[in-house]
C-alpha angles and dihedrals in degrees: 000000000000098000133120115293094256093058100036115116117273124216113276090199132020122181142119091302093059141258121320120205126187124191137165125244144167145168119323110295096012094135095046091048091050093240121152118253115267100189135044114206118207119195127183114202122198117257088251090057090230103107145027112247098184142350135189138174120213126197106237100176111137112246093008 
């Protein structure tokens, strides 16, 4: 989420309800340790870009 502009997440959905972003996550250090992501965060930003409308975090572990 805090990467350089060319690698930052792009909206997965953009319509009248706002901008939806999805990005992977995991326990501290998961990327450095080469572990697969365990959570997908989904954030819906207002059309104005000034507030978060909704957020959720889904467990994406295989076989969990």
